[in-house]
NUDO-826519 format. One record per residue: residue number from 1; residue in three letters; chain; x, y, z of N, C-alpha, C in turn. Coordinates in pm, whole numbers, padded with zeros to 5 digits. Atoms other than C-alpha are relative to their C-alpha. Layout:
// residues N
{resi = NUM resn = ALA chain = A n.X = X n.Y = Y n.Z = Z ca.X = X ca.Y = Y ca.Z = Z c.X = X c.Y = Y c.Z = Z}
...
***
This chain:
// residues 133
{resi = 1 resn = UNK chain = A n.X = -00035 n.Y = 00081 n.Z = -00101 ca.X = -02561 ca.Y = -00675 ca.Z = -00994 c.X = -00124 c.Y = -00012 c.Z = 00104}
{resi = 2 resn = UNK chain = A n.X = 00114 n.Y = -00006 n.Z = -00071 ca.X = -02838 ca.Y = -00798 ca.Z = -00782 c.X = 00067 c.Y = -00021 c.Z = 00168}
{resi = 3 resn = UNK chain = A n.X = -00064 n.Y = 00021 n.Z = -00157 ca.X = -02772 ca.Y = -00790 ca.Z = -00379 c.X = -00120 c.Y = -00019 c.Z = 00087}
{resi = 4 resn = UNK chain = A n.X = 00079 n.Y = 00071 n.Z = -00093 ca.X = -02952 ca.Y = -00993 ca.Z = -00139 c.X = -00035 c.Y = 00088 c.Z = 00099}
{resi = 5 resn = UNK chain = A n.X = 00047 n.Y = -00034 n.Z = -00125 ca.X = -03141 ca.Y = -00880 ca.Z = 00141 c.X = 00100 c.Y = -00055 c.Z = 00124}
{resi = 6 resn = UNK chain = A n.X = -00086 n.Y = 00059 n.Z = -00094 ca.X = -02950 ca.Y = -01089 ca.Z = 00370 c.X = 00128 c.Y = 00043 c.Z = 00000}
{resi = 7 resn = UNK chain = A n.X = -00157 n.Y = -00050 n.Z = 00043 ca.X = -02608 ca.Y = -00963 ca.Z = 00231 c.X = 00012 c.Y = 00160 c.Z = 00058}
{resi = 8 resn = UNK chain = A n.X = -00015 n.Y = -00139 n.Z = -00044 ca.X = -02695 ca.Y = -00578 ca.Z = 00336 c.X = 00052 c.Y = -00001 c.Z = 00107}
{resi = 9 resn = UNK chain = A n.X = -00061 n.Y = -00027 n.Z = -00133 ca.X = -02621 ca.Y = -00619 ca.Z = 00711 c.X = 00164 c.Y = -00042 c.Z = -00036}
{resi = 10 resn = UNK chain = A n.X = -00153 n.Y = 00073 n.Z = 00000 ca.X = -02277 ca.Y = -00820 ca.Z = 00637 c.X = 00063 c.Y = 00123 c.Z = -00079}
{resi = 11 resn = UNK chain = A n.X = -00080 n.Y = -00071 n.Z = 00085 ca.X = -02182 ca.Y = -00557 ca.Z = 00382 c.X = 00019 c.Y = 00133 c.Z = 00091}
{resi = 12 resn = UNK chain = A n.X = 00008 n.Y = -00098 n.Z = -00062 ca.X = -02274 ca.Y = -00268 ca.Z = 00589 c.X = 00123 c.Y = -00013 c.Z = 00133}
{resi = 13 resn = UNK chain = A n.X = -00101 n.Y = 00011 n.Z = -00155 ca.X = -02082 ca.Y = -00404 ca.Z = 00910 c.X = 00159 c.Y = -00033 c.Z = -00081}
{resi = 14 resn = UNK chain = A n.X = -00143 n.Y = -00003 n.Z = 00085 ca.X = -01770 ca.Y = -00478 ca.Z = 00652 c.X = 00083 c.Y = 00148 c.Z = -00041}
{resi = 15 resn = UNK chain = A n.X = -00077 n.Y = -00125 n.Z = 00040 ca.X = -01735 ca.Y = -00127 ca.Z = 00550 c.X = 00004 c.Y = 00077 c.Z = 00117}
{resi = 16 resn = UNK chain = A n.X = -00023 n.Y = -00064 n.Z = -00131 ca.X = -01776 ca.Y = -00002 ca.Z = 00919 c.X = 00135 c.Y = -00065 c.Z = 00063}
{resi = 17 resn = UNK chain = A n.X = -00128 n.Y = 00058 n.Z = -00057 ca.X = -01479 ca.Y = -00268 ca.Z = 01010 c.X = 00127 c.Y = 00077 c.Z = -00099}
{resi = 18 resn = UNK chain = A n.X = -00101 n.Y = -00042 n.Z = 00097 ca.X = -01277 ca.Y = -00137 ca.Z = 00708 c.X = 00048 c.Y = 00140 c.Z = 00072}
{resi = 19 resn = UNK chain = A n.X = -00021 n.Y = -00146 n.Z = -00045 ca.X = -01324 ca.Y = 00227 ca.Z = 00842 c.X = 00058 c.Y = 00009 c.Z = 00111}
{resi = 20 resn = UNK chain = A n.X = -00095 n.Y = -00015 n.Z = -00162 ca.X = -01236 ca.Y = 00151 ca.Z = 01208 c.X = 00141 c.Y = -00054 c.Z = -00037}
{resi = 21 resn = UNK chain = A n.X = -00107 n.Y = 00059 n.Z = 00002 ca.X = -00951 ca.Y = -00047 ca.Z = 01097 c.X = 00113 c.Y = 00116 c.Z = -00063}
{resi = 22 resn = UNK chain = A n.X = -00083 n.Y = -00087 n.Z = 00051 ca.X = -00822 ca.Y = 00237 ca.Z = 00881 c.X = 00025 c.Y = 00117 c.Z = 00107}
{resi = 23 resn = UNK chain = A n.X = -00028 n.Y = -00094 n.Z = -00114 ca.X = -00851 ca.Y = 00493 ca.Z = 01183 c.X = 00096 c.Y = -00052 c.Z = 00105}
{resi = 24 resn = UNK chain = A n.X = -00083 n.Y = 00047 n.Z = -00085 ca.X = -00691 ca.Y = 00271 ca.Z = 01423 c.X = 00120 c.Y = -00024 c.Z = -00070}
{resi = 25 resn = UNK chain = A n.X = -00141 n.Y = -00027 n.Z = 00043 ca.X = -00393 ca.Y = 00239 ca.Z = 01191 c.X = 00038 c.Y = 00099 c.Z = -00018}
{resi = 26 resn = UNK chain = A n.X = -00024 n.Y = -00132 n.Z = -00014 ca.X = -00381 ca.Y = 00582 ca.Z = 01127 c.X = 00056 c.Y = 00068 c.Z = 00124}
{resi = 27 resn = UNK chain = A n.X = -00050 n.Y = -00045 n.Z = -00154 ca.X = -00385 ca.Y = 00640 ca.Z = 01503 c.X = 00138 c.Y = -00066 c.Z = 00042}
{resi = 28 resn = UNK chain = A n.X = -00132 n.Y = 00067 n.Z = -00069 ca.X = -00096 ca.Y = 00369 ca.Z = 01574 c.X = 00095 c.Y = 00056 c.Z = -00058}
{resi = 29 resn = UNK chain = A n.X = -00094 n.Y = -00019 n.Z = 00071 ca.X = 00103 ca.Y = 00444 ca.Z = 01291 c.X = 00071 c.Y = 00139 c.Z = 00019}
{resi = 30 resn = UNK chain = A n.X = -00032 n.Y = -00121 n.Z = -00033 ca.X = 00096 ca.Y = 00835 ca.Z = 01356 c.X = 00058 c.Y = 00016 c.Z = 00131}
{resi = 31 resn = UNK chain = A n.X = -00005 n.Y = 00012 n.Z = -00141 ca.X = 00111 ca.Y = 00744 ca.Z = 01723 c.X = -00075 c.Y = 00171 c.Z = 00039}
{resi = 32 resn = UNK chain = A n.X = 00088 n.Y = -00064 n.Z = -00059 ca.X = -00175 ca.Y = 00976 ca.Z = 01817 c.X = -00127 c.Y = -00064 c.Z = 00053}
{resi = 33 resn = UNK chain = A n.X = 00123 n.Y = 00044 n.Z = -00045 ca.X = -00454 ca.Y = 00946 ca.Z = 02022 c.X = -00146 c.Y = 00088 c.Z = -00055}
{resi = 34 resn = UNK chain = A n.X = 00116 n.Y = -00090 n.Z = 00065 ca.X = -00777 ca.Y = 01060 ca.Z = 01872 c.X = -00105 c.Y = 00015 c.Z = 00096}
{resi = 35 resn = UNK chain = A n.X = 00054 n.Y = 00029 n.Z = -00109 ca.X = -00954 ca.Y = 00995 ca.Z = 02183 c.X = 00058 c.Y = 00060 c.Z = 00147}
{resi = 36 resn = UNK chain = A n.X = -00070 n.Y = -00061 n.Z = -00110 ca.X = -00868 ca.Y = 01163 ca.Z = 02526 c.X = -00005 c.Y = -00172 c.Z = 00101}
{resi = 37 resn = UNK chain = A n.X = 00002 n.Y = 00102 n.Z = -00091 ca.X = -00801 ca.Y = 00853 ca.Z = 02792 c.X = 00110 c.Y = -00076 c.Z = 00039}
{resi = 38 resn = UNK chain = A n.X = -00113 n.Y = 00102 n.Z = -00011 ca.X = -00544 ca.Y = 00628 ca.Z = 02932 c.X = -00032 c.Y = -00127 c.Z = -00040}
{resi = 39 resn = UNK chain = A n.X = -00041 n.Y = 00141 n.Z = 00033 ca.X = -00684 ca.Y = 00311 ca.Z = 02809 c.X = -00012 c.Y = 00008 c.Z = -00190}
{resi = 40 resn = UNK chain = A n.X = 00006 n.Y = 00002 n.Z = 00178 ca.X = -00709 ca.Y = 00439 ca.Z = 02418 c.X = 00113 c.Y = -00061 c.Z = -00068}
{resi = 41 resn = UNK chain = A n.X = -00106 n.Y = 00019 n.Z = 00064 ca.X = -00348 ca.Y = 00347 ca.Z = 02343 c.X = -00068 c.Y = -00214 c.Z = -00026}
{resi = 42 resn = UNK chain = A n.X = 00033 n.Y = 00135 n.Z = 00025 ca.X = -00469 ca.Y = -00032 ca.Z = 02433 c.X = -00103 c.Y = -00060 c.Z = -00084}
{resi = 43 resn = UNK chain = A n.X = 00121 n.Y = 00009 n.Z = 00087 ca.X = -00825 ca.Y = -00019 ca.Z = 02256 c.X = 00076 c.Y = 00023 c.Z = -00138}
{resi = 44 resn = UNK chain = A n.X = -00012 n.Y = -00017 n.Z = 00141 ca.X = -00647 ca.Y = 00111 ca.Z = 01955 c.X = 00099 c.Y = -00106 c.Z = -00044}
{resi = 45 resn = UNK chain = A n.X = -00080 n.Y = 00125 n.Z = -00001 ca.X = -00367 ca.Y = -00175 ca.Z = 01965 c.X = -00055 c.Y = -00133 c.Z = -00041}
{resi = 46 resn = UNK chain = A n.X = 00068 n.Y = 00121 n.Z = 00009 ca.X = -00612 ca.Y = -00430 ca.Z = 02002 c.X = -00125 c.Y = 00007 c.Z = -00129}
{resi = 47 resn = UNK chain = A n.X = 00071 n.Y = 00000 n.Z = 00143 ca.X = -00838 ca.Y = -00291 ca.Z = 01704 c.X = 00094 c.Y = -00025 c.Z = -00106}
{resi = 48 resn = UNK chain = A n.X = -00064 n.Y = 00030 n.Z = 00124 ca.X = -00551 ca.Y = -00325 ca.Z = 01472 c.X = 00019 c.Y = -00131 c.Z = -00034}
{resi = 49 resn = UNK chain = A n.X = -00005 n.Y = 00150 n.Z = 00020 ca.X = -00522 ca.Y = -00681 ca.Z = 01557 c.X = -00120 c.Y = -00055 c.Z = 00004}
{resi = 50 resn = UNK chain = A n.X = 00147 n.Y = 00088 n.Z = 00014 ca.X = -00887 ca.Y = -00766 ca.Z = 01556 c.X = -00066 c.Y = 00013 c.Z = -00098}
{resi = 51 resn = UNK chain = A n.X = 00058 n.Y = 00002 n.Z = 00111 ca.X = -01019 ca.Y = -00581 ca.Z = 01287 c.X = 00019 c.Y = -00066 c.Z = -00125}
{resi = 52 resn = UNK chain = A n.X = -00036 n.Y = 00047 n.Z = 00099 ca.X = -00842 ca.Y = -00722 ca.Z = 01020 c.X = -00073 c.Y = -00186 c.Z = -00036}
{resi = 53 resn = UNK chain = A n.X = 00081 n.Y = 00135 n.Z = -00025 ca.X = -00999 ca.Y = -01089 ca.Z = 01141 c.X = -00139 c.Y = 00034 c.Z = -00031}
{resi = 54 resn = UNK chain = A n.X = 00138 n.Y = 00007 n.Z = 00000 ca.X = -01328 ca.Y = -00940 ca.Z = 01162 c.X = -00045 c.Y = 00039 c.Z = -00155}
{resi = 55 resn = UNK chain = A n.X = 00031 n.Y = -00019 n.Z = 00116 ca.X = -01318 ca.Y = -00821 ca.Z = 00807 c.X = 00009 c.Y = -00096 c.Z = -00101}
{resi = 56 resn = UNK chain = A n.X = -00032 n.Y = 00149 n.Z = 00041 ca.X = -01157 ca.Y = -01187 ca.Z = 00687 c.X = -00173 c.Y = -00086 c.Z = 00046}
{resi = 57 resn = UNK chain = A n.X = 00122 n.Y = 00092 n.Z = -00026 ca.X = -01466 ca.Y = -01331 ca.Z = 00871 c.X = -00105 c.Y = 00062 c.Z = -00065}
{resi = 58 resn = UNK chain = A n.X = 00152 n.Y = -00057 n.Z = 00049 ca.X = -01735 ca.Y = -01093 ca.Z = 00719 c.X = 00035 c.Y = -00033 c.Z = -00162}
{resi = 59 resn = UNK chain = A n.X = -00023 n.Y = 00008 n.Z = 00166 ca.X = -01570 ca.Y = -01160 ca.Z = 00359 c.X = -00055 c.Y = -00173 c.Z = -00047}
{resi = 60 resn = UNK chain = A n.X = 00025 n.Y = 00144 n.Z = 00049 ca.X = -01699 ca.Y = -01469 ca.Z = 00153 c.X = 00069 c.Y = -00080 c.Z = -00083}
{resi = 61 resn = UNK chain = A n.X = -00115 n.Y = 00068 n.Z = 00063 ca.X = -01406 ca.Y = -01532 ca.Z = -00035 c.X = 00139 c.Y = 00050 c.Z = 00036}
{resi = 62 resn = UNK chain = A n.X = -00138 n.Y = -00008 n.Z = -00070 ca.X = -01045 ca.Y = -01557 ca.Z = 00064 c.X = 00067 c.Y = 00131 c.Z = -00082}
{resi = 63 resn = UNK chain = A n.X = -00056 n.Y = -00128 n.Z = 00065 ca.X = -00933 ca.Y = -01314 ca.Z = -00199 c.X = -00053 c.Y = 00133 c.Z = 00037}
{resi = 64 resn = UNK chain = A n.X = 00044 n.Y = -00137 n.Z = -00085 ca.X = -01151 ca.Y = -01025 ca.Z = -00053 c.X = 00036 c.Y = 00002 c.Z = 00133}
{resi = 65 resn = UNK chain = A n.X = -00074 n.Y = -00033 n.Z = -00128 ca.X = -01036 ca.Y = -01113 ca.Z = 00263 c.X = 00124 c.Y = 00035 c.Z = 00003}
{resi = 66 resn = UNK chain = A n.X = -00114 n.Y = -00011 n.Z = 00019 ca.X = -00689 ca.Y = -01091 ca.Z = 00197 c.X = 00030 c.Y = 00144 c.Z = -00035}
{resi = 67 resn = UNK chain = A n.X = -00008 n.Y = -00126 n.Z = 00043 ca.X = -00715 ca.Y = -00759 ca.Z = -00016 c.X = -00058 c.Y = 00104 c.Z = 00091}
{resi = 68 resn = UNK chain = A n.X = 00075 n.Y = -00101 n.Z = -00096 ca.X = -00975 ca.Y = -00571 ca.Z = 00227 c.X = 00090 c.Y = 00006 c.Z = 00130}
{resi = 69 resn = UNK chain = A n.X = -00064 n.Y = -00012 n.Z = -00158 ca.X = -00763 ca.Y = -00660 ca.Z = 00542 c.X = 00132 c.Y = 00072 c.Z = -00016}
{resi = 70 resn = UNK chain = A n.X = -00130 n.Y = -00056 n.Z = 00045 ca.X = -00439 ca.Y = -00519 ca.Z = 00363 c.X = -00031 c.Y = 00139 c.Z = -00038}
{resi = 71 resn = UNK chain = A n.X = 00056 n.Y = -00147 n.Z = 00066 ca.X = -00641 ca.Y = -00216 ca.Z = 00175 c.X = 00065 c.Y = 00115 c.Z = 00081}
{resi = 72 resn = UNK chain = A n.X = -00014 n.Y = -00124 n.Z = -00076 ca.X = -00613 ca.Y = 00047 ca.Z = 00469 c.X = 00125 c.Y = 00033 c.Z = 00012}
{resi = 73 resn = UNK chain = A n.X = -00164 n.Y = -00039 n.Z = -00024 ca.X = -00246 ca.Y = 00014 ca.Z = 00522 c.X = 00046 c.Y = 00046 c.Z = -00123}
{resi = 74 resn = UNK chain = A n.X = -00077 n.Y = -00024 n.Z = 00137 ca.X = -00161 ca.Y = 00009 ca.Z = 00164 c.X = -00046 c.Y = 00143 c.Z = -00064}
{resi = 75 resn = UNK chain = A n.X = 00060 n.Y = -00128 n.Z = 00037 ca.X = -00378 ca.Y = 00327 ca.Z = 00103 c.X = 00052 c.Y = 00088 c.Z = 00077}
{resi = 76 resn = UNK chain = A n.X = -00046 n.Y = -00095 n.Z = -00082 ca.X = -00240 ca.Y = 00513 ca.Z = 00405 c.X = 00166 c.Y = 00001 c.Z = -00046}
{resi = 77 resn = UNK chain = A n.X = -00120 n.Y = 00003 n.Z = 00072 ca.X = 00091 ca.Y = 00413 ca.Z = 00268 c.X = 00055 c.Y = 00066 c.Z = -00134}
{resi = 78 resn = UNK chain = A n.X = 00001 n.Y = -00089 n.Z = 00166 ca.X = 00033 ca.Y = 00550 ca.Z = -00119 c.X = -00039 c.Y = 00149 c.Z = 00026}
{resi = 79 resn = UNK chain = A n.X = 00028 n.Y = -00154 n.Z = -00038 ca.X = -00112 ca.Y = 00889 ca.Z = 00064 c.X = 00120 c.Y = 00034 c.Z = 00063}
{resi = 80 resn = UNK chain = A n.X = -00125 n.Y = -00061 n.Z = -00051 ca.X = 00189 ca.Y = 00920 ca.Z = 00278 c.X = 00133 c.Y = 00005 c.Z = -00116}
{resi = 81 resn = UNK chain = A n.X = -00112 n.Y = -00029 n.Z = 00064 ca.X = 00447 ca.Y = 00873 ca.Z = -00003 c.X = -00040 c.Y = 00099 c.Z = -00107}
{resi = 82 resn = UNK chain = A n.X = 00055 n.Y = -00099 n.Z = 00110 ca.X = 00239 ca.Y = 01070 ca.Z = -00250 c.X = 00031 c.Y = 00149 c.Z = 00042}
{resi = 83 resn = UNK chain = A n.X = -00018 n.Y = -00139 n.Z = -00031 ca.X = 00210 ca.Y = 01359 ca.Z = -00024 c.X = 00080 c.Y = 00032 c.Z = 00098}
{resi = 84 resn = UNK chain = A n.X = -00102 n.Y = -00033 n.Z = -00107 ca.X = 00445 ca.Y = 01374 ca.Z = 00281 c.X = 00130 c.Y = -00055 c.Z = 00004}
{resi = 85 resn = UNK chain = A n.X = -00151 n.Y = 00045 n.Z = -00042 ca.X = 00751 ca.Y = 01161 ca.Z = 00231 c.X = 00098 c.Y = 00081 c.Z = -00040}
{resi = 86 resn = UNK chain = A n.X = -00106 n.Y = -00066 n.Z = 00063 ca.X = 01073 ca.Y = 01313 ca.Z = 00192 c.X = 00062 c.Y = -00066 c.Z = -00105}
{resi = 87 resn = UNK chain = A n.X = -00049 n.Y = 00087 n.Z = 00096 ca.X = 01260 ca.Y = 01260 ca.Z = -00101 c.X = 00094 c.Y = -00101 c.Z = 00000}
{resi = 88 resn = UNK chain = A n.X = -00071 n.Y = 00107 n.Z = 00009 ca.X = 01473 ca.Y = 00960 ca.Z = -00190 c.X = 00155 c.Y = 00042 c.Z = 00029}
{resi = 89 resn = UNK chain = A n.X = -00145 n.Y = -00038 n.Z = 00001 ca.X = 01801 ca.Y = 01074 ca.Z = -00015 c.X = 00021 c.Y = -00103 c.Z = 00116}
{resi = 90 resn = UNK chain = A n.X = -00081 n.Y = 00078 n.Z = -00116 ca.X = 01871 ca.Y = 00781 ca.Z = 00227 c.X = 00067 c.Y = -00097 c.Z = -00085}
{resi = 91 resn = UNK chain = A n.X = -00094 n.Y = 00113 n.Z = 00054 ca.X = 02118 ca.Y = 00479 ca.Z = 00175 c.X = -00107 c.Y = -00086 c.Z = -00019}
{resi = 92 resn = UNK chain = A n.X = 00051 n.Y = 00109 n.Z = 00043 ca.X = 02036 ca.Y = 00135 ca.Z = 00073 c.X = -00038 c.Y = -00082 c.Z = 00138}
{resi = 93 resn = UNK chain = A n.X = 00020 n.Y = 00053 n.Z = -00156 ca.X = 02032 ca.Y = 00018 ca.Z = 00450 c.X = -00114 c.Y = 00057 c.Z = 00041}
{resi = 94 resn = UNK chain = A n.X = 00116 n.Y = -00040 n.Z = -00015 ca.X = 01780 ca.Y = 00247 ca.Z = 00534 c.X = -00149 c.Y = -00024 c.Z = -00050}
{resi = 95 resn = UNK chain = A n.X = 00082 n.Y = 00038 n.Z = 00079 ca.X = 01581 ca.Y = 00185 ca.Z = 00246 c.X = -00051 c.Y = -00173 c.Z = 00026}
{resi = 96 resn = UNK chain = A n.X = 00013 n.Y = 00130 n.Z = -00035 ca.X = 01589 ca.Y = -00172 ca.Z = 00364 c.X = -00090 c.Y = -00054 c.Z = 00107}
{resi = 97 resn = UNK chain = A n.X = 00069 n.Y = 00011 n.Z = -00141 ca.X = 01457 ca.Y = -00116 ca.Z = 00685 c.X = -00140 c.Y = 00036 c.Z = -00021}
{resi = 98 resn = UNK chain = A n.X = 00123 n.Y = -00023 n.Z = 00034 ca.X = 01155 ca.Y = 00057 ca.Z = 00551 c.X = -00068 c.Y = -00088 c.Z = -00061}
{resi = 99 resn = UNK chain = A n.X = 00092 n.Y = 00114 n.Z = 00084 ca.X = 01031 ca.Y = -00188 ca.Z = 00319 c.X = -00026 c.Y = -00119 c.Z = 00091}
{resi = 100 resn = UNK chain = A n.X = 00052 n.Y = 00116 n.Z = -00095 ca.X = 01080 ca.Y = -00453 ca.Z = 00593 c.X = -00106 c.Y = 00033 c.Z = 00093}
{resi = 101 resn = UNK chain = A n.X = 00093 n.Y = -00020 n.Z = -00055 ca.X = 00871 ca.Y = -00276 ca.Z = 00807 c.X = -00151 c.Y = 00012 c.Z = -00067}
{resi = 102 resn = UNK chain = A n.X = 00133 n.Y = -00002 n.Z = 00093 ca.X = 00586 ca.Y = -00220 ca.Z = 00538 c.X = -00011 c.Y = -00139 c.Z = -00041}
{resi = 103 resn = UNK chain = A n.X = 00042 n.Y = 00141 n.Z = 00034 ca.X = 00613 ca.Y = -00587 ca.Z = 00437 c.X = -00047 c.Y = -00090 c.Z = 00130}
{resi = 104 resn = UNK chain = A n.X = 00049 n.Y = 00092 n.Z = -00179 ca.X = 00570 ca.Y = -00731 ca.Z = 00814 c.X = -00118 c.Y = 00053 c.Z = 00051}
{resi = 105 resn = UNK chain = A n.X = 00137 n.Y = -00069 n.Z = -00041 ca.X = 00274 ca.Y = -00490 ca.Z = 00858 c.X = -00071 c.Y = -00094 c.Z = -00104}
{resi = 106 resn = UNK chain = A n.X = 00098 n.Y = 00061 n.Z = 00116 ca.X = 00121 ca.Y = -00599 ca.Z = 00502 c.X = -00028 c.Y = -00156 c.Z = 00036}
{resi = 107 resn = UNK chain = A n.X = 00019 n.Y = 00163 n.Z = -00001 ca.X = 00185 ca.Y = -00973 ca.Z = 00595 c.X = -00087 c.Y = -00015 c.Z = 00119}
{resi = 108 resn = UNK chain = A n.X = 00087 n.Y = 00025 n.Z = -00087 ca.X = 00033 ca.Y = -00954 ca.Z = 00943 c.X = -00132 c.Y = 00026 c.Z = -00032}
{resi = 109 resn = UNK chain = A n.X = 00181 n.Y = -00006 n.Z = 00020 ca.X = -00287 ca.Y = -00775 ca.Z = 00832 c.X = -00058 c.Y = -00123 c.Z = -00087}
{resi = 110 resn = UNK chain = A n.X = 00042 n.Y = 00109 n.Z = 00091 ca.X = -00308 ca.Y = -01032 ca.Z = 00524 c.X = -00051 c.Y = -00137 c.Z = 00078}
{resi = 111 resn = UNK chain = A n.X = 00017 n.Y = 00107 n.Z = -00065 ca.X = -00258 ca.Y = -01322 ca.Z = 00765 c.X = -00107 c.Y = -00010 c.Z = 00113}
{resi = 112 resn = UNK chain = A n.X = 00120 n.Y = -00034 n.Z = -00090 ca.X = -00495 ca.Y = -01179 ca.Z = 01044 c.X = -00142 c.Y = -00015 c.Z = -00096}
{resi = 113 resn = UNK chain = A n.X = 00116 n.Y = 00012 n.Z = 00083 ca.X = -00755 ca.Y = -01142 ca.Z = 00736 c.X = -00057 c.Y = -00121 c.Z = -00051}
{resi = 114 resn = UNK chain = A n.X = -00009 n.Y = 00144 n.Z = 00042 ca.X = -00680 ca.Y = -01501 ca.Z = 00607 c.X = -00082 c.Y = -00080 c.Z = 00129}
{resi = 115 resn = UNK chain = A n.X = 00020 n.Y = 00061 n.Z = -00099 ca.X = -00732 ca.Y = -01612 ca.Z = 00962 c.X = -00175 c.Y = 00022 c.Z = 00026}
{resi = 116 resn = UNK chain = A n.X = 00134 n.Y = -00039 n.Z = -00033 ca.X = -01076 ca.Y = -01437 ca.Z = 01011 c.X = -00094 c.Y = -00097 c.Z = -00104}
{resi = 117 resn = UNK chain = A n.X = 00085 n.Y = 00052 n.Z = 00097 ca.X = -01189 ca.Y = -01602 ca.Z = 00650 c.X = -00011 c.Y = -00162 c.Z = 00059}
{resi = 118 resn = UNK chain = A n.X = 00029 n.Y = 00166 n.Z = -00059 ca.X = -01084 ca.Y = -01963 ca.Z = 00791 c.X = -00095 c.Y = -00013 c.Z = 00124}
{resi = 119 resn = UNK chain = A n.X = 00100 n.Y = 00027 n.Z = -00102 ca.X = -01290 ca.Y = -01907 ca.Z = 01102 c.X = -00107 c.Y = -00008 c.Z = -00060}
{resi = 120 resn = UNK chain = A n.X = 00114 n.Y = -00004 n.Z = 00093 ca.X = -01585 ca.Y = -01830 ca.Z = 00848 c.X = -00042 c.Y = -00115 c.Z = -00034}
{resi = 121 resn = UNK chain = A n.X = 00007 n.Y = 00125 n.Z = 00094 ca.X = -01537 ca.Y = -02116 ca.Z = 00663 c.X = -00020 c.Y = -00149 c.Z = 00135}
{resi = 122 resn = UNK chain = A n.X = 00062 n.Y = 00072 n.Z = -00079 ca.X = -01544 ca.Y = -02338 ca.Z = 00991 c.X = -00105 c.Y = 00024 c.Z = 00071}
{resi = 123 resn = UNK chain = A n.X = 00115 n.Y = -00003 n.Z = -00063 ca.X = -01811 ca.Y = -02186 ca.Z = 01173 c.X = -00126 c.Y = -00032 c.Z = -00098}
{resi = 124 resn = UNK chain = A n.X = 00114 n.Y = 00010 n.Z = 00111 ca.X = -02051 ca.Y = -02190 ca.Z = 00852 c.X = 00004 c.Y = -00140 c.Z = -00097}
{resi = 125 resn = UNK chain = A n.X = -00006 n.Y = 00114 n.Z = 00053 ca.X = -01930 ca.Y = -02528 ca.Z = 00746 c.X = -00142 c.Y = -00074 c.Z = 00018}
{resi = 126 resn = UNK chain = A n.X = 00118 n.Y = 00058 n.Z = -00009 ca.X = -02254 ca.Y = -02754 ca.Z = 00638 c.X = 00059 c.Y = -00141 c.Z = 00052}
{resi = 127 resn = UNK chain = A n.X = 00001 n.Y = 00117 n.Z = -00046 ca.X = -02274 ca.Y = -03068 ca.Z = 00852 c.X = -00060 c.Y = -00107 c.Z = -00068}
{resi = 128 resn = UNK chain = A n.X = 00084 n.Y = 00087 n.Z = 00050 ca.X = -02407 ca.Y = -03361 ca.Z = 00688 c.X = -00123 c.Y = -00070 c.Z = 00118}
{resi = 129 resn = UNK chain = A n.X = 00068 n.Y = 00032 n.Z = -00080 ca.X = -02714 ca.Y = -03469 ca.Z = 00823 c.X = 00002 c.Y = -00135 c.Z = 00049}
{resi = 130 resn = UNK chain = A n.X = -00026 n.Y = 00134 n.Z = -00039 ca.X = -02712 ca.Y = -03758 ca.Z = 01068 c.X = -00129 c.Y = -00096 c.Z = -00026}
{resi = 131 resn = UNK chain = A n.X = 00115 n.Y = 00099 n.Z = 00034 ca.X = -02907 ca.Y = -04058 ca.Z = 00942 c.X = -00045 c.Y = -00074 c.Z = 00117}
{resi = 132 resn = UNK chain = A n.X = 00039 n.Y = 00094 n.Z = -00097 ca.X = -03105 ca.Y = -04263 ca.Z = 01160 c.X = 00041 c.Y = -00158 c.Z = -00033}
{resi = 133 resn = UNK chain = A n.X = -00043 n.Y = 00153 n.Z = 00033 ca.X = -02971 ca.Y = -04629 ca.Z = 01199 c.X = -00085 c.Y = -00090 c.Z = 00044}
***
């Protein structure tokens, strides 16, 4: 695999955005403040909303945009289910509520990543050269 030099800053920014999205999701889902201050909750909430769009904006393909924008939430969910979740001793109504919350979050993150990718398509669209009449 050859890596073009002009792709390196984009890929580094993409990785940083994914890590920041992971940290902000972890903070919001666990309801913890990683930094002291009154404004932290607002910044974390905006980060959860903006960072998936930034991931989509930095992705070249729609598949990559959708997968990477949802990936931090799914990794967090799998780690929680594998290590910390209680046994499945809940009724069907409770399971439905839990699945609905996970599906809503997945859909929101995926749509935000897709929106970022669409913004990239519109912003980088090649316009035909105007011919002199």
